[in-house]
N, CA, C and O of each residue as an XYZ file, in Angstrom:
720
protein
N     -59.203     31.718     17.666
C     -58.908     31.067     16.405
C     -57.404     31.002     16.152
O     -56.892     30.002     15.650
N     -56.701     32.083     16.507
C     -55.255     32.108     16.316
C     -54.574     31.058     17.177
O     -53.596     30.446     16.749
N     -55.089     30.838     18.410
C     -54.486     29.859     19.310
C     -54.662     28.436     18.770
O     -53.745     27.621     18.875
N     -55.807     28.135     18.205
C     -56.045     26.810     17.621
C     -55.113     26.579     16.429
O     -54.537     25.502     16.274
N     -54.978     27.601     15.599
C     -54.081     27.488     14.449
C     -52.640     27.296     14.904
O     -51.910     26.501     14.313
N     -52.218     28.012     15.949
C     -50.867     27.894     16.477
C     -50.625     26.504     17.057
O     -49.551     25.938     16.853
N     -51.595     25.942     17.773
C     -51.469     24.600     18.339
C     -51.360     23.569     17.215
O     -50.526     22.667     17.288
N     -52.181     23.689     16.191
C     -52.118     22.757     15.047
C     -50.777     22.861     14.347
O     -50.202     21.841     13.966
N     -50.272     24.065     14.171
C     -48.978     24.269     13.519
C     -47.846     23.642     14.322
O     -46.967     23.001     13.748
N     -47.854     23.816     15.645
C     -46.815     23.235     16.496
C     -46.887     21.710     16.470
O     -45.855     21.047     16.367
N     -48.087     21.148     16.561
C     -48.233     19.691     16.529
C     -47.822     19.123     15.171
O     -47.185     18.071     15.112
N     -48.173     19.797     14.096
C     -47.822     19.319     12.761
C     -46.324     19.393     12.515
O     -45.775     18.546     11.811
N     -45.655     20.385     13.079
C     -44.213     20.510     12.860
C     -43.423     19.486     13.657
O     -42.252     19.255     13.357
N     -44.026     18.866     14.662
C     -43.331     17.869     15.470
C     -43.596     16.436     15.027
O     -43.004     15.511     15.581
N     -44.461     16.227     14.052
C     -44.735     14.867     13.596
C     -43.673     14.466     12.575
O     -43.266     15.282     11.749
N     -43.230     13.223     12.629
C     -42.227     12.788     11.653
C     -42.829     12.691     10.256
O     -43.960     12.238     10.084
N     -42.068     13.117      9.279
C     -42.509     13.051      7.892
C     -41.765     11.938      7.172
O     -40.556     11.783      7.348
N     -42.464     11.178      6.379
C     -41.863     10.115      5.584
C     -41.442     10.704      4.249
O     -42.223     11.372      3.571
N     -40.221     10.451      3.895
C     -39.715     10.975      2.623
C     -40.511     10.397      1.472
O     -40.815      9.204      1.457
N     -40.844     11.224      0.521
C     -41.623     10.760     -0.620
C     -40.745     10.248     -1.747
O     -41.221      9.521     -2.619
N     -39.468     10.615     -1.742
C     -38.539     10.161     -2.772
C     -37.361      9.495     -2.082
O     -36.774     10.050     -1.153
N     -37.022      8.294     -2.547
C     -35.905      7.545     -1.977
C     -34.850      7.366     -3.066
O     -35.121      6.770     -4.108
N     -33.645      7.886     -2.820
C     -32.549      7.652     -3.746
C     -32.062      6.229     -3.521
O     -31.628      5.870     -2.427
N     -32.143      5.435     -4.565
C     -31.888      4.015     -4.390
C     -30.558      3.554     -4.969
O     -29.849      2.778     -4.329
N     -30.205      4.014     -6.160
C     -29.041      3.486     -6.858
C     -28.279      4.596     -7.545
O     -28.859      5.569     -8.028
N     -26.964      4.432     -7.579
C     -26.116      5.241     -8.439
C     -25.280      4.256     -9.241
O     -24.764      3.282     -8.693
N     -25.147      4.510    -10.540
C     -24.417      3.552    -11.363
C     -24.085      4.096    -12.729
O     -24.214      5.291    -12.996
N     -23.655      3.192    -13.588
C     -23.297      3.582    -14.933
C     -23.037      2.371    -15.800
O     -23.042      1.230    -15.338
N     -22.806      2.657    -17.084
C     -22.442      1.584    -17.998
C     -21.404      2.063    -18.989
O     -21.202      3.261    -19.186
N     -20.751      1.090    -19.610
C     -19.811      1.326    -20.689
C     -20.024      0.221    -21.707
O     -20.225     -0.938    -21.345
N     -19.978      0.585    -22.991
C     -20.228     -0.426    -24.006
C     -19.891      0.041    -25.400
O     -19.236      1.064    -25.598
N     -20.354     -0.734    -26.360
C     -20.153     -0.450    -27.778
C     -21.516     -0.322    -28.440
O     -22.507     -0.878    -27.967
N     -21.550      0.422    -29.546
C     -22.811      0.583    -30.248
C     -22.630      1.390    -31.511
O     -21.600      1.299    -32.179
N     -23.638      2.180    -31.833
C     -23.557      3.046    -33.004
C     -24.346      4.323    -32.749
O     -25.256      4.364    -31.921
N     -23.965      5.368    -33.490
C     -24.657      6.658    -33.420
C     -24.932      7.127    -34.833
O     -24.251      6.722    -35.776
N     -25.935      7.984    -34.977
C     -26.186      8.609    -36.270
C     -27.024      9.860    -36.067
O     -27.743     10.008    -35.078
N     -26.904     10.744    -37.028
C     -27.723     11.948    -37.094
C     -28.237     12.021    -38.517
O     -28.916     11.105    -38.980
N     -27.923     13.103    -39.218
C     -28.203     13.182    -40.654
C     -27.031     12.566    -41.403
O     -26.480     13.176    -42.319
N     -26.661     11.380    -41.018
C     -25.501     10.694    -41.582
C     -25.714      9.189    -41.462
O     -26.677      8.722    -40.854
N     -24.801      8.457    -42.051
C     -24.826      7.004    -41.880
C     -24.364      6.662    -40.462
O     -23.669      7.450    -39.821
N     -24.747      5.509    -39.993
C     -24.337      5.074    -38.654
C     -22.831      4.861    -38.603
O     -22.221      4.392    -39.564
N     -22.241      5.214    -37.457
C     -20.826      4.947    -37.215
C     -20.706      4.190    -35.908
O     -21.485      4.407    -34.979
N     -19.719      3.294    -35.838
C     -19.470      2.556    -34.607
C     -19.026      3.495    -33.511
O     -18.308      4.462    -33.766
N     -19.456      3.213    -32.275
C     -19.134      4.131    -31.178
C     -18.898      3.376    -29.883
O     -19.307      2.226    -29.724
N     -18.224      4.055    -28.961
C     -18.215      3.596    -27.582
C     -19.275      4.414    -26.863
O     -19.499      5.576    -27.202
N     -19.917      3.826    -25.889
C     -21.020      4.484    -25.197
C     -20.788      4.437    -23.700
O     -20.252      3.464    -23.169
N     -21.194      5.485    -23.036
C     -21.124      5.541    -21.583
C     -22.386      6.207    -21.058
O     -23.054      6.961    -21.765
N     -22.692      5.915    -19.817
C     -23.832      6.550    -19.172
C     -23.631      6.503    -17.671
O     -23.042      5.558    -17.145
N     -24.116      7.516    -16.986
C     -24.210      7.510    -15.524
C     -25.668      7.759    -15.178
O     -26.366      8.487    -15.884
N     -26.127      7.151    -14.083
C     -27.539      7.288    -13.745
C     -27.750      7.316    -12.241
O     -26.891      6.909    -11.457
N     -28.922      7.811    -11.866
C     -29.394      7.841    -10.496
C     -30.821      7.311    -10.502
O     -31.672      7.822    -11.231
N     -31.086      6.287     -9.693
C     -32.422      5.706     -9.586
C     -33.104      6.198     -8.322
O     -32.483      6.312     -7.265
N     -34.397      6.488     -8.448
C     -35.198      6.905     -7.305
C     -36.501      6.110     -7.297
O     -36.942      5.601     -8.328
N     -37.098      6.014     -6.132
C     -38.428      5.401     -5.980
C     -39.317      6.387     -5.256
O     -38.881      7.094     -4.348
N     -40.562      6.424     -5.669
C     -41.556      7.201     -4.946
C     -42.188      6.308     -3.904
O     -42.357      5.110     -4.132
N     -42.542      6.876     -2.761
C     -43.155      6.059     -1.714
C     -44.542      5.578     -2.119
O     -45.027      4.583     -1.580
N     -45.187      6.260     -3.054
C     -46.528      5.859     -3.485
C     -46.512      4.705     -4.483
O     -47.456      3.918     -4.530
N     -45.442      4.595     -5.287
C     -45.341      3.539     -6.305
C     -44.023      2.812     -6.107
O     -43.043      3.098     -6.796
N     -43.994      1.881     -5.176
C     -42.760      1.229     -4.772
C     -42.199      0.283     -5.830
O     -41.006     -0.017     -5.800
N     -43.017     -0.194     -6.758
C     -42.541     -1.136     -7.768
C     -41.842     -0.459     -8.948
O     -41.119     -1.114     -9.699
N     -42.053      0.837     -9.112
C     -41.525      1.549    -10.276
C     -40.325      2.379     -9.863
O     -40.363      3.100     -8.866
N     -39.258      2.267    -10.645
C     -38.035      3.026    -10.426
C     -37.975      4.131    -11.479
O     -38.240      3.886    -12.655
N     -37.634      5.328    -11.063
C     -37.401      6.437    -11.987
C     -35.896      6.596    -12.142
O     -35.185      6.810    -11.160
N     -35.408      6.491    -13.380
C     -33.973      6.587    -13.653
C     -33.671      7.878    -14.392
O     -34.220      8.137    -15.463
N     -32.796      8.682    -13.814
C     -32.301      9.911    -14.430
C     -30.905      9.608    -14.950
O     -30.010      9.277    -14.172
N     -30.711      9.720    -16.282
C     -29.457      9.299    -16.905
C     -28.835     10.406    -17.731
O     -29.527     11.267    -18.274
N     -27.505     10.365    -17.815
C     -26.748     11.168    -18.767
C     -26.034     10.196    -19.694
O     -25.348      9.286    -19.227
N     -26.186     10.377    -21.017
C     -25.606      9.480    -22.021
C     -24.557     10.221    -22.835
O     -24.682     11.417    -23.102
N     -23.522      9.488    -23.223
C     -22.494     10.033    -24.105
C     -22.025      8.904    -25.010
O     -21.700      7.815    -24.537
N     -21.990      9.164    -26.307
C     -21.510      8.167    -27.277
C     -20.662      8.893    -28.311
O     -21.065      9.934    -28.829
N     -19.487      8.345    -28.610
C     -18.559      8.976    -29.544
C     -17.985      7.926    -30.479
O     -17.882      6.749    -30.130
N     -17.618      8.367    -31.660
C     -17.052      7.464    -32.667
C     -15.904      6.663    -32.065
O     -15.054      7.213    -31.366
N     -15.883      5.381    -32.336
C     -14.939      4.446    -31.726
C     -13.485      4.813    -32.022
O     -12.621      4.614    -31.169
N     -13.197      5.344    -33.212
C     -11.825      5.679    -33.590
C     -11.222      6.784    -32.728
O     -10.008      6.985    -32.753
N     -12.042      7.502    -31.969
C     -11.502      8.562    -31.110
C     -10.664      7.994    -29.962
O      -9.893      8.728    -29.344
N     -10.805      6.698    -29.671
C     -10.003      6.063    -28.626
C      -8.610      5.683    -29.108
O      -7.723      5.429    -28.292
N      -8.402      5.640    -30.424
C      -7.105      5.260    -30.972
C      -6.152      6.451    -30.956
O      -6.586      7.588    -31.142
N      -4.850      6.204    -30.736
C      -3.889      7.311    -30.749
C      -3.777      7.913    -32.156
O      -3.832      7.204    -33.161
N      -3.620      9.236    -32.196
C      -3.536      9.942    -33.476
C      -2.733     11.217    -33.261
O      -2.907     11.902    -32.252
N      -1.848     11.540    -34.211
C      -1.021     12.741    -34.105
C      -1.738     13.986    -34.599
O      -1.309     15.100    -34.297
N      -2.799     13.829    -35.337
C      -3.498     14.962    -35.927
C      -4.350     15.678    -34.887
O      -5.078     15.036    -34.130
N      -4.263     16.994    -34.849
C      -5.065     17.798    -33.935
C      -6.362     18.272    -34.570
O      -7.262     18.734    -33.868
N      -6.470     18.163    -35.895
C      -7.614     18.746    -36.585
C      -8.731     17.741    -36.890
O      -9.730     18.124    -37.497
N      -8.600     16.485    -36.496
C      -9.646     15.505    -36.779
C     -10.849     15.732    -35.885
O     -10.712     16.113    -34.723
N     -12.027     15.495    -36.437
C     -13.265     15.638    -35.676
C     -13.919     14.268    -35.551
O     -14.060     13.546    -36.538
N     -14.311     13.923    -34.345
C     -14.973     12.654    -34.099
C     -16.416     12.917    -33.693
O     -16.660     13.589    -32.691
N     -17.381     12.397    -34.458
C     -18.797     12.634    -34.153
C     -19.180     12.075    -32.781
O     -18.632     11.073    -32.323
N     -20.138     12.753    -32.139
C     -20.648     12.268    -30.863
C     -22.068     12.775    -30.663
O     -22.512     13.729    -31.300
N     -22.759     12.104    -29.759
C     -24.066     12.557    -29.269
C     -24.009     12.499    -27.752
O     -23.295     11.682    -27.170
N     -24.774     13.382    -27.125
C     -24.865     13.397    -25.667
C     -26.263     13.854    -25.287
O     -26.931     14.556    -26.047
N     -26.685     13.455    -24.127
C     -28.024     13.857    -23.714
C     -28.434     13.234    -22.406
O     -27.649     12.574    -21.724
N     -29.694     13.464    -22.075
C     -30.237     12.948    -20.830
C     -31.594     12.306    -21.051
O     -32.294     12.597    -22.020
N     -31.943     11.431    -20.133
C     -33.243     10.768    -20.232
C     -33.819     10.558    -18.837
O     -33.100     10.523    -17.839
N     -35.134     10.420    -18.807
C     -35.864     10.018    -17.607
C     -36.682      8.797    -18.005
O     -37.527      8.872    -18.897
N     -36.426      7.666    -17.335
C     -37.093      6.412    -17.688
C     -37.830      5.835    -16.492
O     -37.461      6.061    -15.339
N     -38.870      5.093    -16.794
C     -39.532      4.238    -15.814
C     -38.923      2.856    -15.962
O     -38.950      2.289    -17.055
N     -38.376      2.303    -14.896
C     -37.672      1.026    -14.922
C     -38.477     -0.002    -14.131
O     -38.939      0.271    -13.023
N     -38.633     -1.176    -14.711
C     -39.260     -2.303    -14.016
C     -38.233     -3.421    -13.893
O     -37.545     -3.751    -14.859
N     -38.134     -3.995    -12.709
C     -37.257     -5.143    -12.479
C     -38.117     -6.362    -12.178
O     -39.047     -6.303    -11.373
N     -37.791     -7.465    -12.837
C     -38.517     -8.710    -12.606
C     -37.534     -9.772    -12.138
O     -36.636    -10.144    -12.893
N     -37.677    -10.270    -10.913
C     -36.795    -11.332    -10.437
C     -37.021    -12.616    -11.238
O     -38.161    -13.034    -11.441
N     -35.940    -13.230    -11.687
C     -36.024    -14.507    -12.398
C     -35.686    -15.673    -11.474
O     -36.223    -16.771    -11.621
N     -34.796    -15.425    -10.527
C     -34.428    -16.427     -9.532
C     -33.886    -15.675     -8.323
O     -34.105    -14.472     -8.180
N     -33.182    -16.388     -7.461
C     -32.658    -15.762     -6.251
C     -31.649    -14.659     -6.551
O     -31.557    -13.680     -5.810
N     -30.886    -14.816     -7.644
C     -29.847    -13.845     -7.960
C     -30.025    -13.155     -9.312
O     -29.433    -12.097     -9.526
N     -30.801    -13.698    -10.214
C     -30.941    -13.134    -11.560
C     -32.227    -12.333    -11.686
O     -33.237    -12.639    -11.053
N     -32.165    -11.292    -12.525
C     -33.330    -10.442    -12.745
C     -33.334     -9.914    -14.171
O     -32.307     -9.915    -14.851
N     -34.482     -9.472    -14.605
C     -34.685     -8.859    -15.908
C     -35.057     -7.397    -15.664
O     -35.850     -7.091    -14.774
N     -34.473     -6.491    -16.469
C     -34.757     -5.068    -16.317
C     -35.241     -4.496    -17.645
O     -34.614     -4.696    -18.686
N     -36.368     -3.779    -17.596
C     -36.901     -3.110    -18.778
C     -37.131     -1.652    -18.435
O     -37.446     -1.311    -17.294
N     -36.970     -0.793    -19.435
C     -37.181      0.629    -19.193
C     -37.719      1.349    -20.412
O     -37.468      0.941    -21.546
N     -38.463      2.424    -20.177
C     -39.052      3.243    -21.232
C     -39.123      4.667    -20.711
O     -39.519      4.894    -19.568
N     -38.737      5.638    -21.552
C     -38.787      7.016    -21.090
C     -38.615      8.035    -22.191
O     -38.657      7.715    -23.379
N     -38.420      9.275    -21.766
C     -38.225     10.381    -22.700
C     -36.745     10.744    -22.751
O     -36.001     10.513    -21.798
N     -36.334     11.318    -23.882
C     -34.929     11.556    -24.161
C     -34.739     12.931    -24.789
O     -35.533     13.353    -25.630
N     -33.697     13.615    -24.380
C     -33.222     14.833    -25.044
C     -31.796     14.551    -25.475
O     -30.958     14.201    -24.644
N     -31.503     14.699    -26.772
C     -30.214     14.301    -27.324
C     -29.619     15.434    -28.156
O     -30.295     16.023    -28.998
N     -28.342     15.729    -27.906
C     -27.613     16.762    -28.629
C     -26.817     16.105    -29.752
O     -25.940     15.277    -29.503
N     -27.131     16.482    -30.992
C     -26.473     15.924    -32.178
C     -25.220     16.726    -32.488
O     -25.289     17.919    -32.781
N     -24.064     16.051    -32.419
C     -22.788     16.649    -32.795
C     -22.078     15.727    -33.790
O     -20.861     15.557    -33.728
N     -22.851     15.131    -34.710
C     -22.277     14.187    -35.656
C     -21.423     14.859    -36.723
O     -20.567     14.203    -37.317
N     -21.629     16.141    -36.984
C     -20.765     16.922    -37.860
C     -20.253     18.122    -37.070
O     -20.904     18.564    -36.124
N     -19.101     18.646    -37.449
C     -18.506     19.750    -36.687
C     -19.359     21.016    -36.730
O     -19.265     21.844    -35.824
N     -20.185     21.185    -37.755
C     -21.017     22.382    -37.854
C     -22.459     22.148    -37.391
O     -23.307     23.024    -37.567
N     -22.750     20.988    -36.807
C     -24.095     20.665    -36.327
C     -24.090     20.665    -34.803
O     -23.259     20.013    -34.171
N     -25.017     21.395    -34.235
C     -25.202     21.434    -32.781
C     -26.696     21.615    -32.511
O     -27.141     22.704    -32.150
N     -27.460     20.546    -32.688
C     -28.922     20.592    -32.573
C     -29.395     19.668    -31.458
O     -28.860     18.577    -31.263
N     -30.415     20.132    -30.727
C     -31.059     19.304    -29.725
C     -32.330     18.708    -30.318
O     -33.066     19.375    -31.046
N     -32.571     17.448    -29.995
C     -33.762     16.756    -30.472
C     -34.374     15.975    -29.304
O     -33.696     15.668    -28.324
N     -35.669     15.661    -29.429
C     -36.389     14.997    -28.358
C     -37.056     13.730    -28.880
O     -37.538     13.683    -30.012
N     -37.073     12.696    -28.024
C     -37.648     11.431    -28.448
C     -37.830     10.470    -27.291
O     -38.190     10.862    -26.181
N     -37.573      9.202    -27.575
C     -37.814      8.132    -26.610
C     -36.552      7.306    -26.388
O     -35.693      7.204    -27.264
N     -36.459      6.725    -25.210
C     -35.345      5.849    -24.857
C     -35.906      4.541    -24.296
O     -36.887      4.539    -23.551
N     -35.270      3.441    -24.664
C     -35.685      2.102    -24.230
C     -34.457      1.362    -23.726
O     -33.356      1.581    -24.231
N     -34.625      0.498    -22.747
C     -33.523     -0.383    -22.366
C     -34.054     -1.744    -21.949
O     -35.200     -1.882    -21.521
N     -33.199     -2.740    -22.083
C     -33.516     -4.115    -21.742
C     -32.229     -4.792    -21.316
O     -31.191     -4.605    -21.950
N     -32.282     -5.573    -20.256
C     -31.085     -6.260    -19.808
C     -31.393     -7.390    -18.854
O     -32.485     -7.482    -18.294
N     -30.400     -8.251    -18.682
C     -30.474     -9.334    -17.706
C     -29.295     -9.157    -16.763
O     -28.172     -8.887    -17.188
N     -29.578     -9.316    -15.461
C     -28.556     -8.996    -14.493
C     -28.392    -10.007    -13.391
O     -29.168    -10.951    -13.249
N     -27.345     -9.774    -12.610
C     -26.978    -10.592    -11.465
C     -26.988     -9.696    -10.234
O     -26.279     -8.691    -10.179
N     -27.792    -10.067     -9.253
C     -27.940     -9.281     -8.026
C     -27.067     -9.902     -6.945
O     -27.391    -10.967     -6.419
N     -25.948     -9.235     -6.606
C     -25.029     -9.750     -5.593
C     -25.537     -9.525     -4.170
O     -24.976    -10.080     -3.225
N     -26.569     -8.736     -4.002
C     -27.067     -8.408     -2.672
C     -28.294     -9.218     -2.289
O     -28.808     -9.061     -1.182
N     -28.773    -10.073     -3.172
C     -29.914    -10.955     -2.917
C     -31.178    -10.167     -2.568
O     -31.950    -10.593     -1.709
N     -31.402     -9.018     -3.226
C     -32.613     -8.194     -3.101
C     -32.876     -7.659     -1.697
O     -33.985     -7.193     -1.435
N     -31.915     -7.704     -0.786
C     -32.229     -7.335      0.585
C     -31.421     -6.174      1.131
O     -31.998     -5.262      1.723
N     -30.124     -6.172      0.959
C     -29.298     -5.154      1.583
C     -28.603     -4.302      0.530
O     -28.807     -4.481     -0.670
N     -27.791     -3.389      0.995
C     -27.053     -2.561      0.050
C     -25.950     -3.392     -0.593
O     -25.459     -4.364     -0.019
N     -25.581     -2.984     -1.795
C     -24.548     -3.706     -2.517
C     -24.636     -3.456     -4.008
O     -25.275     -2.505     -4.457
N     -23.988     -4.320     -4.768
C     -23.857     -4.126     -6.208
C     -24.733     -5.076     -7.015
O     -25.053     -6.187     -6.592
N     -25.109     -4.586     -8.203
C     -25.732     -5.397     -9.233
C     -24.912     -5.243    -10.506
O     -24.311     -4.196    -10.744
N     -24.891     -6.290    -11.318
C     -24.193     -6.299    -12.598
C     -25.196     -6.697    -13.663
O     -26.014     -7.591    -13.442
N     -25.145     -6.041    -14.821
C     -26.163     -6.265    -15.843
C     -25.522     -6.229    -17.223
O     -24.635     -5.415    -17.480
N     -25.969     -7.110    -18.107
C     -25.654     -7.047    -19.534
C     -26.913     -6.583    -20.236
O     -27.982     -7.165    -20.056
N     -26.787     -5.525    -21.043
C     -28.011     -5.008    -21.625
C     -27.802     -4.185    -22.868
O     -26.695     -4.069    -23.393
N     -28.896     -3.619    -23.322
C     -28.870     -2.719    -24.472
C     -29.713     -1.498    -24.153
O     -30.662     -1.561    -23.371
N     -29.349     -0.396    -24.771
C     -30.044      0.875    -24.583
C     -30.213      1.490    -25.964
O     -29.261      1.558    -26.742
N     -31.412      1.933    -26.263
C     -31.711      2.526    -27.565
C     -32.333      3.894    -27.333
O     -33.270      4.031    -26.546
N     -31.814      4.900    -28.016
C     -32.384      6.235    -27.954
C     -32.652      6.733    -29.354
O     -31.762      6.701    -30.203
N     -33.846      7.187    -29.607
C     -34.197      7.718    -30.924
C     -35.004      8.996    -30.748
O     -35.783      9.129    -29.804
N     -34.806      9.932    -31.665
C     -35.501     11.212    -31.574
C     -36.376     11.422    -32.800
O     -36.249     10.715    -33.799
N     -37.274     12.412    -32.707
C     -38.286     12.600    -33.739
C     -38.253     13.961    -34.413
O     -39.082     14.224    -35.284
N     -37.329     14.833    -34.043
C     -37.289     16.149    -34.664
C     -35.837     16.559    -34.935
O     -34.908     15.795    -34.672
N     -35.657     17.758    -35.459
C     -34.343     18.323    -35.797
C     -33.612     17.386    -36.757
O     -34.135     17.083    -37.829
N     -32.430     16.927    -36.402
C     -31.639     16.055    -37.281
C     -31.841     14.578    -36.953
O     -31.097     13.736    -37.456
N     -32.797     14.255    -36.148
C     -33.146     12.900    -35.695
C     -31.940     12.055    -35.283
O     -31.742     10.963    -35.815
N     -31.128     12.552    -34.336
C     -30.013     11.726    -33.864
C     -30.527     10.516    -33.096
O     -31.623     10.535    -32.537
N     -29.724      9.480    -33.081
C     -30.084      8.279    -32.334
C     -28.822      7.528    -31.935
O     -27.739      7.775    -32.465
N     -28.982      6.616    -30.998
C     -27.868      5.765    -30.577
C     -28.416      4.407    -30.195
O     -29.594      4.255    -29.872
N     -27.534      3.427    -30.240
C     -27.823      2.100    -29.709
C     -26.564      1.642    -28.991
O     -25.449      1.891    -29.449
N     -26.754      0.971    -27.865
C     -25.633      0.554    -27.041
C     -25.836     -0.872    -26.567
O     -26.937     -1.261    -26.174
N     -24.768     -1.643    -26.608
C     -24.718     -2.963    -25.980
C     -23.635     -2.849    -24.919
O     -22.481     -2.572    -25.243
N     -23.991     -3.058    -23.658
C     -23.095     -2.630    -22.591
C     -23.108     -3.561    -21.385
O     -23.930     -4.470    -21.260
N     -22.151     -3.281    -20.507
C     -22.119     -3.884    -19.183
C     -22.373     -2.741    -18.197
O     -21.758     -1.678    -18.275
N     -23.292     -2.992    -17.275
C     -23.765     -1.950    -16.365
C     -23.598     -2.411    -14.931
O     -23.794     -3.587    -14.623
N     -23.241     -1.501    -14.067
C     -23.183     -1.797    -12.648
C     -23.847     -0.667    -11.877
O     -23.901      0.475    -12.333
N     -24.342     -1.007    -10.718
C     -24.986     -0.020     -9.863
C     -24.817     -0.391     -8.413
O     -24.839     -1.568     -8.054
N     -24.648      0.624     -7.571
C     -24.579      0.402     -6.134
C     -25.907      0.798     -5.514
O     -26.374      1.920     -5.712
N     -26.511     -0.096     -4.777
C     -27.799      0.115     -4.139
C     -27.576      0.471     -2.671
O     -26.885     -0.242     -1.943
N     -28.175      1.585     -2.249
C     -28.016      2.074     -0.862
C     -28.894      1.304      0.090
O     -28.891      1.577      1.290
């Protein structure tokens, strides 16, 4: 019995394994939008970096792991004061992304997922909240859906939470990604 198990183990260790997760894209966006917590909305600049993966079992669905950061727009302006506080939110999301080709080079992208967002809209507030994230955009595929290369997208991203101080953000942005 031990010899049969040893033979099976040796044969199984020599068979090629197909990766179940494929890292497909690395990218990010920059844009304008608004943020809020237990406060009125304020204009903000928004940024995000993301990594897209595909499972070998569900080739049509992309899983996007993102880090988001949005801060009050006035923080980009020069200021001599060291004591000013600029509200911001930051967090991460995991989304299911669907891409729909519209033509040879244009595509539509939709996404839905879960979100964890850190509310820092006031200097004495540091609360984490959980909710949902949505995105929608139209893009230009420079690689013609076949090889590695870049995509460019104009889109929006919305994140809203349901507990704690209910922070949220909305972004209108330009996004790029490199496909391996």
